[in-house]
Biopython code that builds the backbone (N, CA, C, O; Angstrom):
import numpy as np
from Bio.PDB.StructureBuilder import StructureBuilder

atoms = [
    (1, "UNK", "N", (4.873, 1.209, -2.309)),
    (1, "UNK", "CA", (4.285, 0.173, -3.082)),
    (1, "UNK", "C", (3.924, -0.967, -2.313)),
    (1, "UNK", "O", (2.854, -1.566, -2.427)),
    (2, "UNK", "N", (5.019, -1.308, -1.375)),
    (2, "UNK", "CA", (4.578, -2.643, -0.639)),
    (2, "UNK", "C", (3.551, -2.491, 0.283)),
    (2, "UNK", "O", (2.773, -3.412, 0.527)),
    (3, "UNK", "N", (3.473, -1.173, 0.927)),
    (3, "UNK", "CA", (2.275, -0.909, 1.738)),
    (3, "UNK", "C", (0.952, -0.998, 0.979)),
    (3, "UNK", "O", (-0.074, -1.412, 1.519)),
    (4, "UNK", "N", (1.007, -0.627, -0.193)),
    (4, "UNK", "CA", (-0.269, -0.726, -1.068)),
    (4, "UNK", "C", (-0.529, -2.078, -1.224)),
    (4, "UNK", "O", (-1.685, -2.450, -1.026)),
    (5, "UNK", "N", (0.491, -3.055, -1.605)),
    (5, "UNK", "CA", (0.210, -4.444, -1.691)),
    (5, "UNK", "C", (-0.478, -4.987, -0.555)),
    (5, "UNK", "O", (-1.521, -5.611, -0.754)),
    (6, "UNK", "N", (-0.013, -4.827, 0.672)),
    (6, "UNK", "CA", (-0.490, -5.359, 1.800)),
    (6, "UNK", "C", (-1.913, -4.839, 2.360)),
    (6, "UNK", "O", (-2.758, -5.562, 2.889)),
    (7, "UNK", "N", (-2.021, -3.420, 2.141)),
    (7, "UNK", "CA", (-3.441, -3.042, 2.288)),
    (7, "UNK", "C", (-4.433, -3.588, 1.511)),
    (7, "UNK", "O", (-5.522, -3.909, 1.988)),
    (8, "UNK", "N", (-4.114, -3.736, 0.223)),
    (8, "UNK", "CA", (-5.017, -4.500, -0.741)),
    (8, "UNK", "C", (-5.252, -5.992, -0.207)),
    (8, "UNK", "O", (-6.375, -6.494, -0.217)),
    (9, "UNK", "N", (-4.225, -6.603, 0.216)),
    (9, "UNK", "CA", (-4.473, -8.057, 0.704)),
    (9, "UNK", "C", (-5.279, -8.123, 2.024)),
    (9, "UNK", "O", (-6.176, -8.949, 2.190)),
    (10, "UNK", "N", (-4.914, -7.214, 2.951)),
    (10, "UNK", "CA", (-5.658, -7.302, 4.247)),
    (10, "UNK", "C", (-7.043, -6.587, 4.323)),
    (10, "UNK", "O", (-7.984, -7.062, 4.959)),
    (11, "UNK", "N", (-7.098, -5.533, 3.704)),
    (11, "UNK", "CA", (-8.386, -4.628, 3.798)),
    (11, "UNK", "C", (-8.959, -4.481, 2.455)),
    (11, "UNK", "O", (-9.872, -3.662, 2.349)),
    (12, "UNK", "N", (-8.590, -5.125, 1.413)),
    (12, "UNK", "CA", (-9.173, -4.939, 0.150)),
    (12, "UNK", "C", (-9.430, -3.491, -0.253)),
    (12, "UNK", "O", (-10.491, -3.170, -0.789)),
    (13, "UNK", "N", (-8.383, -2.551, 0.028)),
    (13, "UNK", "CA", (-8.536, -1.110, -0.171)),
    (13, "UNK", "C", (-7.125, -0.697, -0.571)),
    (13, "UNK", "O", (-6.160, -1.268, -0.063)),
    (14, "UNK", "N", (-6.988, 0.191, -1.389)),
    (14, "UNK", "CA", (-5.598, 0.678, -1.713)),
    (14, "UNK", "C", (-5.206, 1.550, -0.477)),
    (14, "UNK", "O", (-6.040, 1.873, 0.370)),
    (15, "UNK", "N", (-3.854, 1.924, -0.420)),
    (15, "UNK", "CA", (-3.309, 2.576, 0.899)),
    (15, "UNK", "C", (-4.015, 3.988, 1.137)),
    (15, "UNK", "O", (-4.369, 4.374, 2.251)),
    (16, "UNK", "N", (-4.169, 4.676, 0.009)),
    (16, "UNK", "CA", (-4.583, 5.997, 0.197)),
    (16, "UNK", "C", (-6.151, 5.918, 0.639)),
    (16, "UNK", "O", (-6.498, 6.583, 1.615)),
    (17, "UNK", "N", (-6.987, 5.220, 0.029)),
    (17, "UNK", "CA", (-8.359, 4.942, 0.399)),
    (17, "UNK", "C", (-8.451, 4.390, 1.837)),
    (17, "UNK", "O", (-9.365, 4.728, 2.589)),
    (18, "UNK", "N", (-7.447, 3.504, 2.207)),
    (18, "UNK", "CA", (-7.623, 2.874, 3.575)),
    (18, "UNK", "C", (-7.329, 3.892, 4.583)),
    (18, "UNK", "O", (-7.977, 3.932, 5.629)),
    (19, "UNK", "N", (-6.278, 4.813, 4.297)),
    (19, "UNK", "CA", (-6.079, 5.869, 5.374)),
    (19, "UNK", "C", (-6.860, 7.012, 5.240)),
    (19, "UNK", "O", (-6.938, 7.701, 6.257)),
    (20, "UNK", "N", (-7.534, 7.443, 4.132)),
    (20, "UNK", "CA", (-8.276, 8.686, 4.077)),
    (20, "UNK", "C", (-9.751, 8.547, 3.790)),
    (20, "UNK", "O", (-10.410, 9.579, 3.667)),
    (21, "UNK", "N", (-10.287, 7.455, 3.679)),
    (21, "UNK", "CA", (-11.649, 7.382, 3.335)),
    (21, "UNK", "C", (-12.477, 7.969, 4.433)),
    (21, "UNK", "O", (-12.226, 7.728, 5.614)),
    (22, "UNK", "N", (-13.458, 8.734, 4.054)),
    (22, "UNK", "CA", (-14.404, 9.498, 5.080)),
    (22, "UNK", "C", (-13.839, 10.736, 5.719)),
    (22, "UNK", "O", (-14.468, 11.387, 6.552)),
    (23, "UNK", "N", (-12.541, 11.060, 5.269)),
    (23, "UNK", "CA", (-11.967, 12.217, 5.988)),
    (23, "UNK", "C", (-11.999, 13.480, 4.949)),
    (23, "UNK", "O", (-12.379, 13.340, 3.786)),
    (24, "UNK", "N", (-11.596, 14.622, 5.444)),
    (24, "UNK", "CA", (-11.488, 15.794, 4.654)),
    (24, "UNK", "C", (-10.572, 15.731, 3.318)),
    (24, "UNK", "O", (-10.675, 16.491, 2.356)),
    (25, "UNK", "N", (-9.716, 14.736, 3.455)),
    (25, "UNK", "CA", (-8.732, 14.414, 2.316)),
    (25, "UNK", "C", (-9.378, 13.674, 1.244)),
    (25, "UNK", "O", (-8.998, 13.787, 0.079)),
    (26, "UNK", "N", (-10.360, 12.907, 1.601)),
    (26, "UNK", "CA", (-11.014, 12.046, 0.683)),
    (26, "UNK", "C", (-12.572, 11.784, 1.004)),
    (26, "UNK", "O", (-13.046, 10.673, 1.246)),
    (27, "UNK", "N", (-13.271, 12.971, 0.967)),
    (27, "UNK", "CA", (-14.723, 12.708, 1.404)),
    (27, "UNK", "C", (-15.585, 11.985, 0.507)),
    (27, "UNK", "O", (-16.694, 11.653, 0.926)),
    (28, "UNK", "N", (-15.220, 11.678, -0.724)),
    (28, "UNK", "CA", (-16.173, 11.022, -1.549)),
    (28, "UNK", "C", (-16.114, 9.500, -1.483)),
    (28, "UNK", "O", (-17.036, 8.785, -1.875)),
    (29, "UNK", "N", (-14.971, 9.049, -0.962)),
    (29, "UNK", "CA", (-14.907, 7.513, -0.618)),
    (29, "UNK", "C", (-15.621, 7.176, 0.516)),
    (29, "UNK", "O", (-15.441, 7.719, 1.606)),
    (30, "UNK", "N", (-16.514, 6.202, 0.278)),
    (30, "UNK", "CA", (-17.282, 5.566, 1.342)),
    (30, "UNK", "C", (-16.485, 4.860, 2.343)),
    (30, "UNK", "O", (-15.630, 4.021, 2.060)),
    (31, "UNK", "N", (-16.810, 5.248, 3.573)),
    (31, "UNK", "CA", (-15.995, 4.454, 4.767)),
    (31, "UNK", "C", (-16.654, 3.337, 5.440)),
    (31, "UNK", "O", (-16.047, 2.406, 5.970)),
    (32, "UNK", "N", (-17.958, 3.475, 5.394)),
    (32, "UNK", "CA", (-18.928, 2.671, 6.102)),
    (32, "UNK", "C", (-19.171, 1.355, 5.247)),
    (32, "UNK", "O", (-20.034, 1.386, 4.370)),
    (33, "UNK", "N", (-18.512, 0.317, 5.452)),
    (33, "UNK", "CA", (-18.722, -0.830, 4.515)),
    (33, "UNK", "C", (-18.924, -2.030, 5.411)),
    (33, "UNK", "O", (-18.553, -3.113, 4.958)),
    (34, "UNK", "N", (-19.452, -1.993, 6.602)),
    (34, "UNK", "CA", (-19.544, -3.139, 7.591)),
    (34, "UNK", "C", (-20.422, -4.202, 6.827)),
    (34, "UNK", "O", (-21.505, -3.921, 6.314)),
    (35, "UNK", "N", (-19.863, -5.405, 6.804)),
    (35, "UNK", "CA", (-20.570, -6.375, 5.945)),
    (35, "UNK", "C", (-19.960, -6.723, 4.744)),
    (35, "UNK", "O", (-20.309, -7.699, 4.079)),
    (36, "UNK", "N", (-18.938, -5.857, 4.399)),
    (36, "UNK", "CA", (-18.177, -6.045, 3.213)),
    (36, "UNK", "C", (-16.703, -6.454, 3.512)),
    (36, "UNK", "O", (-16.294, -6.379, 4.671)),
    (37, "UNK", "N", (-15.890, -6.884, 2.504)),
    (37, "UNK", "CA", (-14.686, -7.257, 2.881)),
    (37, "UNK", "C", (-13.660, -6.053, 2.827)),
    (37, "UNK", "O", (-12.532, -6.113, 3.317)),
    (38, "UNK", "N", (-14.185, -4.952, 2.175)),
    (38, "UNK", "CA", (-13.326, -3.729, 2.075)),
    (38, "UNK", "C", (-13.540, -2.921, 3.353)),
    (38, "UNK", "O", (-14.650, -2.733, 3.853)),
    (39, "UNK", "N", (-12.434, -2.477, 3.821)),
    (39, "UNK", "CA", (-12.262, -1.891, 5.291)),
    (39, "UNK", "C", (-11.326, -0.794, 5.086)),
    (39, "UNK", "O", (-10.260, -0.935, 4.487)),
    (40, "UNK", "N", (-11.794, 0.453, 5.659)),
    (40, "UNK", "CA", (-10.936, 1.580, 5.821)),
    (40, "UNK", "C", (-10.459, 1.647, 7.259)),
    (40, "UNK", "O", (-10.916, 0.898, 8.123)),
    (41, "UNK", "N", (-9.468, 2.621, 7.509)),
    (41, "UNK", "CA", (-8.918, 2.799, 8.848)),
    (41, "UNK", "C", (-10.011, 3.388, 9.658)),
    (41, "UNK", "O", (-10.145, 2.951, 10.802)),
    (42, "UNK", "N", (-10.740, 4.231, 9.274)),
    (42, "UNK", "CA", (-11.841, 4.888, 10.147)),
    (42, "UNK", "C", (-12.896, 3.847, 10.535)),
    (42, "UNK", "O", (-13.336, 3.785, 11.683)),
    (43, "UNK", "N", (-13.300, 3.015, 9.531)),
    (43, "UNK", "CA", (-14.170, 1.921, 9.823)),
    (43, "UNK", "C", (-13.583, 0.957, 10.777)),
    (43, "UNK", "O", (-14.304, 0.502, 11.666)),
    (44, "UNK", "N", (-12.391, 0.614, 10.683)),
    (44, "UNK", "CA", (-11.679, -0.201, 11.566)),
    (44, "UNK", "C", (-11.641, 0.228, 13.024)),
    (44, "UNK", "O", (-11.796, -0.579, 13.941)),
    (45, "UNK", "N", (-11.446, 1.424, 13.192)),
    (45, "UNK", "CA", (-11.501, 2.031, 14.493)),
    (45, "UNK", "C", (-12.862, 2.169, 15.075)),
    (45, "UNK", "O", (-13.036, 2.001, 16.282)),
    (46, "UNK", "N", (-13.836, 2.467, 14.266)),
    (46, "UNK", "CA", (-15.245, 2.527, 14.778)),
    (46, "UNK", "C", (-16.041, 1.343, 14.743)),
    (46, "UNK", "O", (-17.218, 1.418, 15.096)),
    (47, "UNK", "N", (-15.518, 0.184, 14.336)),
    (47, "UNK", "CA", (-16.254, -1.073, 14.152)),
    (47, "UNK", "C", (-16.922, -1.448, 15.270)),
    (47, "UNK", "O", (-16.314, -1.497, 16.339)),
    (48, "UNK", "N", (-18.264, -1.766, 15.189)),
    (48, "UNK", "CA", (-18.888, -2.178, 16.408)),
    (48, "UNK", "C", (-18.412, -3.721, 16.846)),
    (48, "UNK", "O", (-17.594, -4.364, 16.189)),
    (49, "UNK", "N", (-19.010, -4.174, 17.977)),
    (49, "UNK", "CA", (-18.447, -5.485, 18.394)),
    (49, "UNK", "C", (-18.769, -6.659, 17.511)),
    (49, "UNK", "O", (-18.008, -7.625, 17.460)),
    (50, "UNK", "N", (-19.880, -6.595, 16.814)),
    (50, "UNK", "CA", (-20.158, -7.548, 15.868)),
    (50, "UNK", "C", (-20.739, -7.033, 14.460)),
    (50, "UNK", "O", (-21.716, -6.285, 14.435)),
    (51, "UNK", "N", (-20.177, -7.412, 13.437)),
    (51, "UNK", "CA", (-20.871, -6.963, 12.265)),
    (51, "UNK", "C", (-21.029, -8.151, 11.190)),
    (51, "UNK", "O", (-20.269, -9.118, 11.132)),
    (52, "UNK", "N", (-22.008, -7.954, 10.447)),
    (52, "UNK", "CA", (-22.430, -9.071, 9.499)),
    (52, "UNK", "C", (-21.420, -9.017, 8.340)),
    (52, "UNK", "O", (-21.160, -7.922, 7.841)),
    (53, "UNK", "N", (-20.865, -10.084, 7.908)),
    (53, "UNK", "CA", (-20.150, -10.293, 6.574)),
    (53, "UNK", "C", (-20.794, -11.289, 5.814)),
    (53, "UNK", "O", (-21.746, -11.929, 6.258)),
    (54, "UNK", "N", (-20.260, -11.470, 4.546)),
    (54, "UNK", "CA", (-20.807, -12.592, 3.806)),
    (54, "UNK", "C", (-20.752, -14.016, 4.254)),
    (54, "UNK", "O", (-21.658, -14.802, 3.975)),
    (55, "UNK", "N", (-19.730, -14.345, 4.923)),
    (55, "UNK", "CA", (-19.594, -15.678, 5.279)),
    (55, "UNK", "C", (-19.774, -16.023, 6.769)),
    (55, "UNK", "O", (-19.970, -17.169, 7.173)),
    (56, "UNK", "N", (-19.689, -14.909, 7.565)),
    (56, "UNK", "CA", (-19.954, -15.111, 8.904)),
    (56, "UNK", "C", (-20.887, -14.027, 9.373)),
    (56, "UNK", "O", (-20.838, -12.873, 8.947)),
    (57, "UNK", "N", (-21.846, -14.519, 10.387)),
    (57, "UNK", "CA", (-22.815, -13.615, 10.886)),
    (57, "UNK", "C", (-22.465, -12.622, 11.817)),
    (57, "UNK", "O", (-23.064, -11.552, 11.704)),
    (58, "UNK", "N", (-21.533, -12.747, 12.817)),
    (58, "UNK", "CA", (-20.981, -11.858, 13.555)),
    (58, "UNK", "C", (-19.455, -11.859, 13.375)),
    (58, "UNK", "O", (-18.826, -12.814, 13.829)),
    (59, "UNK", "N", (-18.840, -10.903, 12.772)),
    (59, "UNK", "CA", (-17.432, -10.959, 12.428)),
    (59, "UNK", "C", (-16.737, -9.781, 13.213)),
    (59, "UNK", "O", (-17.247, -8.660, 13.216)),
    (60, "UNK", "N", (-15.664, -10.035, 13.822)),
    (60, "UNK", "CA", (-14.763, -9.073, 14.523)),
    (60, "UNK", "C", (-14.010, -8.633, 13.377)),
    (60, "UNK", "O", (-14.030, -9.152, 12.261)),
    (61, "UNK", "N", (-13.233, -7.467, 13.810)),
    (61, "UNK", "CA", (-12.270, -6.856, 12.817)),
    (61, "UNK", "C", (-11.194, -7.924, 12.427)),
    (61, "UNK", "O", (-10.815, -7.957, 11.256)),
    (62, "UNK", "N", (-10.706, -8.757, 13.299)),
    (62, "UNK", "CA", (-9.725, -9.687, 13.113)),
    (62, "UNK", "C", (-10.137, -10.840, 12.046)),
    (62, "UNK", "O", (-9.365, -11.298, 11.204)),
    (63, "UNK", "N", (-11.445, -11.216, 12.224)),
    (63, "UNK", "CA", (-11.989, -12.228, 11.353)),
    (63, "UNK", "C", (-12.125, -11.732, 10.007)),
    (63, "UNK", "O", (-11.743, -12.431, 9.068)),
    (64, "UNK", "N", (-12.653, -10.549, 9.814)),
    (64, "UNK", "CA", (-12.701, -9.991, 8.453)),
    (64, "UNK", "C", (-11.296, -9.798, 7.804)),
    (64, "UNK", "O", (-11.085, -10.132, 6.638)),
    (65, "UNK", "N", (-10.408, -9.283, 8.554)),
    (65, "UNK", "CA", (-8.994, -9.235, 7.971)),
    (65, "UNK", "C", (-8.348, -10.484, 7.647)),
    (65, "UNK", "O", (-7.629, -10.629, 6.659)),
    (66, "UNK", "N", (-8.632, -11.458, 8.558)),
    (66, "UNK", "CA", (-8.074, -12.896, 8.412)),
    (66, "UNK", "C", (-8.913, -13.508, 7.157)),
    (66, "UNK", "O", (-8.283, -14.217, 6.371)),
    (67, "UNK", "N", (-10.109, -13.306, 6.955)),
    (67, "UNK", "CA", (-10.713, -13.788, 5.738)),
    (67, "UNK", "C", (-10.135, -13.277, 4.452)),
    (67, "UNK", "O", (-9.927, -14.017, 3.491)),
    (68, "UNK", "N", (-9.863, -11.898, 4.461)),
    (68, "UNK", "CA", (-9.217, -11.273, 3.369)),
    (68, "UNK", "C", (-7.831, -11.879, 3.143)),
    (68, "UNK", "O", (-7.496, -12.145, 1.989)),
    (69, "UNK", "N", (-7.043, -12.104, 4.113)),
    (69, "UNK", "CA", (-5.665, -12.430, 3.918)),
    (69, "UNK", "C", (-5.593, -13.968, 3.595)),
    (69, "UNK", "O", (-4.628, -14.424, 2.982)),
    (70, "UNK", "N", (-6.586, -14.720, 4.002)),
    (70, "UNK", "CA", (-6.504, -16.152, 3.636)),
    (70, "UNK", "C", (-6.446, -16.376, 2.077)),
    (70, "UNK", "O", (-5.754, -17.280, 1.609)),
    (71, "UNK", "N", (-7.124, -15.603, 1.354)),
    (71, "UNK", "CA", (-7.080, -15.703, -0.166)),
    (71, "UNK", "C", (-5.966, -14.876, -0.839)),
    (71, "UNK", "O", (-5.629, -15.152, -1.990)),
    (72, "UNK", "N", (-5.394, -13.888, -0.169)),
    (72, "UNK", "CA", (-4.544, -13.017, -0.773)),
    (72, "UNK", "C", (-3.008, -13.087, -0.311)),
    (72, "UNK", "O", (-2.143, -12.444, -0.907)),
    (73, "UNK", "N", (-2.739, -13.867, 0.732)),
    (73, "UNK", "CA", (-1.395, -13.669, 1.328)),
    (73, "UNK", "C", (-0.400, -14.055, 0.294)),
    (73, "UNK", "O", (0.538, -13.284, 0.093)),
    (74, "UNK", "N", (-0.498, -15.210, -0.416)),
    (74, "UNK", "CA", (0.508, -15.532, -1.315)),
    (74, "UNK", "C", (0.773, -14.483, -2.332)),
    (74, "UNK", "O", (1.932, -14.122, -2.532)),
    (75, "UNK", "N", (-0.217, -13.972, -2.983)),
    (75, "UNK", "CA", (-0.076, -12.795, -3.847)),
    (75, "UNK", "C", (0.613, -11.570, -3.370)),
    (75, "UNK", "O", (1.317, -10.867, -4.096)),
    (76, "UNK", "N", (0.364, -11.337, -2.056)),
    (76, "UNK", "CA", (0.981, -10.186, -1.448)),
    (76, "UNK", "C", (2.550, -10.561, -1.075)),
    (76, "UNK", "O", (3.407, -9.679, -1.119)),
    (77, "UNK", "N", (2.823, -11.710, -0.763)),
    (77, "UNK", "CA", (4.188, -12.066, -0.550)),
    (77, "UNK", "C", (4.987, -12.086, -1.847)),
    (77, "UNK", "O", (6.132, -11.634, -1.857)),
    (78, "UNK", "N", (4.448, -12.572, -2.897)),
    (78, "UNK", "CA", (5.098, -12.630, -4.194)),
    (78, "UNK", "C", (5.238, -11.177, -4.749)),
    (78, "UNK", "O", (6.304, -10.898, -5.300)),
    (79, "UNK", "N", (4.330, -10.290, -4.663)),
    (79, "UNK", "CA", (4.296, -8.942, -5.238)),
    (79, "UNK", "C", (5.300, -8.127, -4.400)),
    (79, "UNK", "O", (6.108, -7.442, -5.026)),
    (80, "UNK", "N", (5.338, -8.124, -3.108)),
    (80, "UNK", "CA", (6.359, -7.427, -2.324)),
    (80, "UNK", "C", (7.714, -7.887, -2.521)),
    (80, "UNK", "O", (8.655, -7.094, -2.506)),
    (81, "UNK", "N", (7.878, -9.246, -2.721)),
    (81, "UNK", "CA", (9.331, -9.737, -2.963)),
    (81, "UNK", "C", (9.745, -9.119, -4.381)),
    (81, "UNK", "O", (10.828, -8.544, -4.487)),
    (82, "UNK", "N", (8.859, -9.244, -5.491)),
    (82, "UNK", "CA", (9.201, -8.740, -6.699)),
    (82, "UNK", "C", (9.461, -7.207, -6.662)),
    (82, "UNK", "O", (10.358, -6.759, -7.375)),
    (83, "UNK", "N", (8.782, -6.437, -5.930)),
    (83, "UNK", "CA", (8.997, -5.005, -5.710)),
    (83, "UNK", "C", (10.450, -4.870, -5.222)),
    (83, "UNK", "O", (11.252, -4.172, -5.842)),
    (84, "UNK", "N", (10.747, -5.469, -4.228)),
    (84, "UNK", "CA", (12.087, -5.305, -3.588)),
    (84, "UNK", "C", (13.239, -5.728, -4.589)),
    (84, "UNK", "O", (14.255, -5.042, -4.691)),
    (85, "UNK", "N", (13.037, -6.918, -5.344)),
    (85, "UNK", "CA", (14.070, -7.244, -6.180)),
    (85, "UNK", "C", (14.052, -6.318, -7.523)),
    (85, "UNK", "O", (15.110, -6.109, -8.117)),
    (86, "UNK", "N", (12.914, -5.810, -7.950)),
    (86, "UNK", "CA", (12.902, -4.960, -9.019)),
    (86, "UNK", "C", (13.516, -3.630, -8.707)),
    (86, "UNK", "O", (14.211, -3.046, -9.539)),
    (87, "UNK", "N", (13.284, -3.178, -7.595)),
    (87, "UNK", "CA", (13.912, -1.959, -6.989)),
    (87, "UNK", "C", (15.567, -2.042, -7.062)),
    (87, "UNK", "O", (16.265, -1.173, -7.583)),
    (88, "UNK", "N", (15.979, -3.054, -6.543)),
    (88, "UNK", "CA", (17.447, -3.400, -6.463)),
    (88, "UNK", "C", (18.019, -3.503, -7.890)),
    (88, "UNK", "O", (19.135, -3.050, -8.144)),
    (89, "UNK", "N", (17.234, -4.113, -8.836)),
    (89, "UNK", "CA", (17.727, -4.391, -10.161)),
    (89, "UNK", "C", (17.741, -3.028, -10.888)),
    (89, "UNK", "O", (18.674, -2.823, -11.665)),
    (90, "UNK", "N", (16.851, -2.128, -10.723)),
    (90, "UNK", "CA", (16.766, -0.854, -11.340)),
    (90, "UNK", "C", (17.810, -0.004, -10.833)),
    (90, "UNK", "O", (18.376, 0.782, -11.593)),
    (91, "UNK", "N", (18.117, -0.093, -9.604)),
    (91, "UNK", "CA", (19.243, 0.765, -8.981)),
    (91, "UNK", "C", (20.537, 0.281, -9.530)),
    (91, "UNK", "O", (21.356, 1.144, -9.845)),
    (92, "UNK", "N", (20.851, -1.012, -9.695)),
    (92, "UNK", "CA", (22.073, -1.522, -10.222)),
    (92, "UNK", "C", (22.106, -1.246, -11.742)),
    (92, "UNK", "O", (23.227, -1.103, -12.230)),
    (93, "UNK", "N", (21.033, -1.151, -12.558)),
    (93, "UNK", "CA", (21.180, -0.803, -13.942)),
    (93, "UNK", "C", (21.373, 0.701, -14.117)),
    (93, "UNK", "O", (22.063, 1.157, -15.030)),
    (94, "UNK", "N", (20.728, 1.478, -13.193)),
    (94, "UNK", "CA", (20.815, 2.941, -13.404)),
    (94, "UNK", "C", (22.166, 3.387, -12.759)),
    (94, "UNK", "O", (22.458, 4.574, -12.903)),
    (95, "UNK", "N", (22.998, 2.610, -12.087)),
    (95, "UNK", "CA", (24.059, 3.271, -11.396)),
    (95, "UNK", "C", (25.146, 3.981, -12.242)),
    (95, "UNK", "O", (25.698, 5.012, -11.859)),
    (96, "UNK", "N", (25.411, 3.385, -13.378)),
    (96, "UNK", "CA", (26.426, 4.012, -14.302)),
    (96, "UNK", "C", (26.038, 5.227, -14.837)),
    (96, "UNK", "O", (26.722, 6.246, -14.742)),
    (97, "UNK", "N", (24.687, 5.145, -15.541)),
    (97, "UNK", "CA", (24.237, 6.501, -16.134)),
    (97, "UNK", "C", (24.115, 7.661, -15.049)),
    (97, "UNK", "O", (24.304, 8.828, -15.394)),
    (98, "UNK", "N", (23.794, 7.326, -13.712)),
    (98, "UNK", "CA", (23.775, 8.325, -12.664)),
    (98, "UNK", "C", (25.114, 8.862, -12.427)),
    (98, "UNK", "O", (25.286, 10.075, -12.309)),
    (99, "UNK", "N", (26.183, 7.921, -12.344)),
    (99, "UNK", "CA", (27.479, 8.296, -12.104)),
    (99, "UNK", "C", (28.099, 9.259, -13.208)),
    (99, "UNK", "O", (28.805, 10.238, -12.964)),
    (100, "UNK", "N", (27.706, 8.803, -14.486)),
    (100, "UNK", "CA", (28.180, 9.623, -15.564)),
    (100, "UNK", "C", (27.461, 11.053, -15.514)),
    (100, "UNK", "O", (28.141, 12.044, -15.780)),
    (101, "UNK", "N", (26.306, 11.172, -15.230)),
    (101, "UNK", "CA", (25.535, 12.373, -15.124)),
    (101, "UNK", "C", (26.158, 13.310, -14.036)),
    (101, "UNK", "O", (26.279, 14.526, -14.188)),
    (102, "UNK", "N", (26.545, 12.607, -12.911)),
    (102, "UNK", "CA", (27.235, 13.402, -11.913)),
    (102, "UNK", "C", (28.612, 13.988, -12.327)),
    (102, "UNK", "O", (29.000, 15.126, -12.064)),
    (103, "UNK", "N", (29.192, 13.173, -12.915)),
    (103, "UNK", "CA", (30.612, 13.557, -13.442)),
    (103, "UNK", "C", (30.414, 14.761, -14.393)),
    (103, "UNK", "O", (31.164, 15.734, -14.306)),
    (104, "UNK", "N", (29.384, 14.707, -15.325)),
    (104, "UNK", "CA", (29.227, 15.747, -16.259)),
    (104, "UNK", "C", (28.825, 17.058, -15.458)),
    (104, "UNK", "O", (29.284, 18.164, -15.746)),
    (105, "UNK", "N", (28.017, 16.857, -14.532)),
    (105, "UNK", "CA", (27.688, 18.121, -13.785)),
    (105, "UNK", "C", (28.942, 18.620, -12.981)),
    (105, "UNK", "O", (29.070, 19.817, -12.724)),
    (106, "UNK", "N", (29.817, 17.731, -12.609)),
    (106, "UNK", "CA", (31.040, 18.200, -11.912)),
    (106, "UNK", "C", (31.916, 19.055, -12.804)),
    (106, "UNK", "O", (32.406, 20.126, -12.445)),
    (107, "UNK", "N", (32.090, 18.449, -14.101)),
    (107, "UNK", "CA", (32.940, 19.245, -14.949)),
    (107, "UNK", "C", (32.223, 20.654, -15.432)),
    (107, "UNK", "O", (32.916, 21.599, -15.809)),
    (108, "UNK", "N", (31.064, 20.708, -15.398)),
    (108, "UNK", "CA", (30.292, 21.863, -15.725)),
    (108, "UNK", "C", (30.337, 22.898, -14.744)),
    (108, "UNK", "O", (30.119, 24.077, -15.024)),
    (109, "UNK", "N", (30.632, 22.461, -13.533)),
    (109, "UNK", "CA", (30.675, 23.385, -12.293)),
    (109, "UNK", "C", (29.342, 23.424, -11.614)),
    (109, "UNK", "O", (29.061, 24.343, -10.845)),
    (110, "UNK", "N", (28.500, 22.430, -11.886)),
    (110, "UNK", "CA", (27.080, 22.543, -11.302)),
    (110, "UNK", "C", (26.893, 21.555, -10.199)),
    (110, "UNK", "O", (25.849, 21.475, -9.551)),
    (111, "UNK", "N", (27.980, 20.781, -10.005)),
    (111, "UNK", "CA", (27.748, 19.777, -9.002)),
    (111, "UNK", "C", (27.166, 20.133, -7.638)),
    (111, "UNK", "O", (26.363, 19.428, -7.027)),
    (112, "UNK", "N", (27.698, 21.405, -7.190)),
    (112, "UNK", "CA", (27.094, 21.875, -5.907)),
    (112, "UNK", "C", (25.667, 22.237, -5.791)),
    (112, "UNK", "O", (25.014, 22.222, -4.748)),
    (113, "UNK", "N", (25.219, 22.588, -7.057)),
    (113, "UNK", "CA", (23.738, 23.111, -7.117)),
    (113, "UNK", "C", (22.802, 21.867, -7.554)),
    (113, "UNK", "O", (21.673, 21.712, -7.087)),
    (114, "UNK", "N", (23.360, 21.045, -8.449)),
    (114, "UNK", "CA", (22.386, 19.861, -8.745)),
    (114, "UNK", "C", (23.228, 18.496, -8.696)),
    (114, "UNK", "O", (24.422, 18.424, -8.989)),
    (115, "UNK", "N", (22.436, 17.442, -8.289)),
    (115, "UNK", "CA", (23.115, 16.159, -8.214)),
    (115, "UNK", "C", (22.091, 15.160, -8.578)),
    (115, "UNK", "O", (20.985, 15.137, -8.039)),
    (116, "UNK", "N", (22.462, 14.343, -9.484)),
    (116, "UNK", "CA", (21.509, 13.266, -9.909)),
    (116, "UNK", "C", (21.546, 12.033, -8.926)),
    (116, "UNK", "O", (20.822, 11.059, -9.131)),
]
sb = StructureBuilder()
sb.init_structure("model")
sb.init_model(0)
sb.init_chain("A")
sb.init_seg("    ")
for serial, (resi, resn, name, xyz) in enumerate(atoms, 1):
    if name == "N":
        sb.init_residue(resn, " ", resi, " ")
    sb.init_atom(name, np.array(xyz, "f"), 0.0, 1.0, " ", f" {name:<3s}", serial, name[0])
structure = sb.get_structure()
């Protein structure tokens, strides 16, 4: 989830599309978007020396990523922090029911086969 937050912020693309656009895993997603803020990994690797974007005439890979991060970095920091805190909170709340389930499985003699 955190990887998705940061790929959205830096490349304006979800993690799956960023990694697989234009490959056999995801052939329908367009990977050539030079001149746009949306970037895929394939495009990042094959990016020519200078490409046109909306605000800059010749932008390098870094310039486009930096432009994307300028507006989204605070959102990404907040979201990734909340994901971490939420995960810990859910684990803490679910600890007692999981322990009870494991005890129930142990008394039924299924603990070796199944564990929650």
